[in-house]
C-alpha positions as CSV (number, residue, x, y, z in Angstrom):
1,M,14.7,2.6,-13.3
2,P,15.7,4.2,-10.0
3,E,18.8,2.9,-8.3
4,I,18.0,1.3,-5.0
5,E,20.8,0.4,-2.6
6,S,19.2,0.3,0.8
7,E,21.1,-0.7,3.9
8,L,21.4,-4.5,4.3
9,P,23.1,-6.8,6.8
10,D,26.5,-8.1,6.1
11,D,26.6,-10.8,3.4
12,W,23.2,-9.7,1.9
13,E,22.7,-8.3,-1.6
14,R,19.6,-6.8,-3.3
15,S,18.9,-8.1,-6.8
16,E,16.0,-7.9,-9.3
17,T,14.2,-10.3,-11.7
18,D,13.9,-9.5,-15.4
19,T,10.6,-7.7,-14.6
20,G,12.2,-5.5,-11.9
21,V,10.9,-7.4,-8.9
22,P,13.4,-7.2,-6.1
23,Y,14.7,-10.2,-4.2
24,Y,17.5,-10.6,-1.6
25,V,20.5,-12.9,-1.7
26,D,22.1,-14.2,1.5
27,H,25.6,-15.1,0.5
28,K,26.3,-16.7,3.8
29,T,23.7,-19.4,3.3
30,C,23.6,-19.2,-0.5
31,R,19.8,-18.7,-0.3
32,T,17.4,-16.1,-1.9
33,Q,14.2,-14.7,-0.6
34,W,11.6,-12.2,-1.7
35,D,11.4,-10.3,1.6
36,H,13.8,-7.6,2.7
37,P,15.8,-9.0,5.7
38,A,14.1,-6.3,8.0
39,T,10.6,-7.5,7.1
40,A,10.8,-10.6,9.4
41,D,11.5,-8.3,12.4
42,I,8.6,-6.0,11.5
43,L,6.2,-9.0,11.2
44,R,7.3,-10.3,14.6
45,E,6.7,-6.9,16.1
46,I,3.2,-6.9,14.6
47,D,2.5,-10.4,15.9
48,Q,3.4,-9.2,19.4
49,L,0.3,-7.0,19.3
50,N,-2.2,-9.9,19.3
51,Y,-2.8,-9.5,23.0
52,I,-4.9,-6.3,22.2
53,K,-8.5,-7.4,22.8
54,F,-10.4,-5.1,20.5
55,A,-9.9,-5.9,16.8
56,A,-10.2,-2.3,15.6
57,Y,-7.5,-1.1,18.0
58,R,-5.3,-4.1,17.3
59,T,-5.6,-3.6,13.5
60,A,-4.8,0.1,13.8
61,F,-1.7,-0.5,15.9
62,K,-0.5,-3.2,13.5
63,M,-0.9,-0.8,10.5
64,R,0.8,1.9,12.4
65,I,3.9,-0.2,12.7
66,I,4.1,-0.7,9.0
67,Q,3.5,3.0,8.5
68,Q,6.3,4.0,10.9
69,R,8.8,1.4,9.7
70,C,8.3,2.5,6.1
71,E,8.4,6.1,7.2
72,L,5.1,6.8,5.4
73,D,4.0,8.7,8.5
74,K,6.4,11.4,7.2
75,V,4.8,11.6,3.8
76,E,2.2,14.3,3.6
77,F,-1.1,13.6,1.9
78,L,-0.7,16.6,-0.4
79,R,2.8,15.6,-1.3
80,L,1.6,12.2,-2.3
81,L,-1.1,13.7,-4.6
82,S,1.6,15.9,-6.1
83,V,3.7,12.9,-6.9
84,F,0.7,11.1,-8.4
85,D,0.2,14.2,-10.6
86,Q,3.8,14.5,-11.6
87,L,4.1,10.9,-12.7
88,G,0.8,10.8,-14.5
89,Y,-1.3,9.0,-12.0
90,G,-3.4,11.9,-10.8
91,D,-7.1,12.5,-11.4
92,K,-6.6,14.7,-14.5
93,E,-3.7,12.8,-16.1
94,S,-5.0,9.3,-15.9
95,S,-7.4,8.3,-18.7
96,H,-8.0,4.8,-17.5
97,D,-10.2,3.3,-14.8
98,D,-8.2,2.7,-11.6
99,E,-9.9,-0.7,-11.3
100,T,-8.5,-1.9,-14.6
101,Q,-5.3,0.1,-15.0
102,E,-2.2,-1.9,-14.3
103,V,1.1,-0.5,-13.1
104,T,4.4,-2.3,-13.1
105,I,6.7,-2.7,-10.1
106,L,9.0,-0.2,-11.6
107,D,6.1,2.3,-11.8
108,V,5.5,1.8,-8.1
109,E,9.1,2.1,-7.3
110,N,9.3,5.4,-9.2
111,I,6.4,6.7,-7.0
112,L,8.1,5.6,-3.8
113,V,11.5,7.0,-4.8
114,K,9.8,10.3,-5.6
115,I,7.9,10.6,-2.3
116,F,10.9,9.7,-0.2
117,S,13.2,12.0,-2.0
118,Q,14.1,15.5,-0.8
119,P,11.0,17.1,0.7
120,T,9.4,19.9,-1.4
121,L,6.6,21.1,0.8
122,A,7.1,23.4,3.8
123,S,5.4,20.8,6.1
124,D,7.4,17.9,4.8
125,V,9.7,15.9,7.2
126,E,12.7,14.3,5.5
127,A,12.9,10.5,5.8
128,V,15.7,9.2,7.9
129,N,16.6,6.5,5.3
130,P,14.7,7.1,2.0
131,L,16.3,4.1,0.3
132,L,15.4,1.7,3.0
133,S,11.9,3.2,3.2
134,T,11.5,2.7,-0.5
135,D,12.5,-0.9,-0.3
136,L,10.4,-1.7,2.7
137,A,7.3,0.0,1.3
138,L,7.7,-1.8,-2.0
139,N,8.2,-5.1,-0.1
140,F,4.9,-4.7,1.7
141,I,3.0,-3.6,-1.4
142,L,4.3,-6.7,-3.2
143,N,3.5,-9.0,-0.3
144,I,-0.1,-7.7,-0.2
145,F,-1.0,-7.2,-3.8
146,D,1.5,-9.3,-5.9
147,R,2.4,-12.3,-3.8
148,D,3.3,-14.4,-6.9
149,R,5.7,-11.6,-7.9
150,N,4.3,-11.2,-11.4
151,G,5.6,-7.6,-11.5
152,K,2.3,-6.0,-12.0
153,L,-0.7,-4.8,-9.9
154,K,-3.7,-2.6,-10.1
155,S,-3.2,1.2,-9.9
156,C,-6.0,1.3,-7.4
157,S,-4.2,-1.1,-5.1
158,A,-1.0,0.9,-4.9
159,K,-2.9,4.2,-4.5
160,A,-5.1,2.8,-1.7
161,F,-2.2,1.5,0.3
162,L,-0.2,4.8,0.0
163,I,-3.2,7.0,0.8
164,I,-4.1,4.9,3.9
165,M,-0.5,4.9,5.1
166,C,0.5,8.5,4.5
167,K,0.2,11.4,6.9
168,G,-3.1,13.2,6.5
169,R,-6.6,14.0,7.7
170,L,-9.1,11.1,7.7
171,R,-11.6,13.2,5.8
172,D,-9.2,13.8,3.0
173,K,-8.3,10.1,2.8
174,Y,-12.0,9.1,2.8
175,Q,-12.7,11.5,0.0
176,Y,-9.9,10.2,-2.1
177,L,-10.9,6.6,-1.5
178,F,-14.4,7.5,-2.5
179,K,-13.0,8.8,-5.8
180,L,-11.4,5.4,-6.3
181,A,-14.6,3.6,-5.7
182,S,-16.6,5.9,-8.0
183,N,-14.0,6.2,-10.7
184,R,-13.8,10.0,-10.0
185,G,-17.6,10.3,-10.4
186,K,-20.1,11.8,-8.0
187,F,-21.6,8.5,-7.0
188,A,-20.0,5.2,-6.0
189,N,-21.0,2.1,-7.9
190,A,-21.2,-1.4,-6.6
191,E,-18.4,-2.7,-8.8
192,G,-16.1,0.1,-7.8
193,L,-16.8,-0.2,-4.1
194,E,-16.5,-4.0,-4.1
195,F,-13.1,-3.8,-5.8
196,L,-11.8,-1.1,-3.4
197,L,-13.0,-3.0,-0.3
198,N,-11.3,-6.2,-1.7
199,Q,-8.0,-4.3,-1.9
200,L,-8.4,-2.9,1.6
201,M,-9.3,-6.4,2.9
202,K,-6.0,-7.6,1.4
203,I,-4.1,-5.2,3.6
204,V,-6.1,-6.3,6.6
205,G,-5.6,-9.9,5.6
206,Y,-1.8,-9.5,5.4
207,I,-1.7,-8.6,9.1
208,K,-4.1,-11.6,9.9
209,E,-7.1,-9.4,10.9
210,D,-9.5,-10.1,8.0
211,P,-11.7,-12.5,10.0
212,S,-12.4,-9.7,12.4
213,F,-13.9,-7.7,9.6
214,G,-15.9,-10.5,7.8
215,G,-13.2,-11.7,5.5
216,M,-12.9,-11.4,1.7
217,N,-15.8,-13.8,1.1
218,N,-18.3,-11.4,2.6
219,V,-17.4,-8.2,0.7
220,Q,-19.7,-8.9,-2.3
221,S,-22.7,-9.6,-0.1
222,A,-22.0,-6.6,2.1
223,V,-21.8,-4.2,-0.9
224,K,-25.0,-5.7,-2.3
225,N,-26.7,-5.2,1.0
226,C,-25.5,-1.6,1.2
227,F,-26.8,-0.7,-2.2
228,D,-30.1,-2.6,-1.6
229,K,-30.7,-0.4,1.5
230,A,-29.8,2.7,-0.4
231,A,-32.3,1.9,-3.1
232,H,-35.0,0.9,-0.7
233,P,-34.5,2.9,2.6
234,S,-36.7,1.9,5.5
């Protein structure tokens, strides 16, 4: 298990449950909470963007704040793929469907520690505070995909979040997300696309923008409509 000791305000301490889920202790008030103390400030910063009229722009700016505060904008797409490969989550190493394969919080933490460690690619930019970045990124992943703090989530969920938030070309990201939806095949299937869109909608929902994109309840019908049109083009 990686050792995480990110910077915290005075009187705060990071601890973990038996399953490795981090939580934070405020010794001044004798209270505990799941969120890193810095998360509240980031969420307030996100809420201040609600004045932006157009939903697509507003959502993009909100996600940009998470990306920058977690320093994922300094993680190159190719470096992220390299870390997936090194830890056995790449296309060749993984023998399970991303839709069904579960990873523990410690697995996700290992990925984050690796991507925020000393850069290895010539184009890499070193994170200012890799320990804090690891903690914040893990916090957001848990808030989005494991709100009950069970200590497990789908491999596809963690991959999708990191691919979206890393630094890279849109085309490369779209191609990778297509692989997740098609389980590395040549064609996407309805089940895979629906699962992926549900994970993406969770990200949008966390920043309170899911109604702007139809919400979780409309994903299934949207996917069905998409495949119906593909099977019977006008």
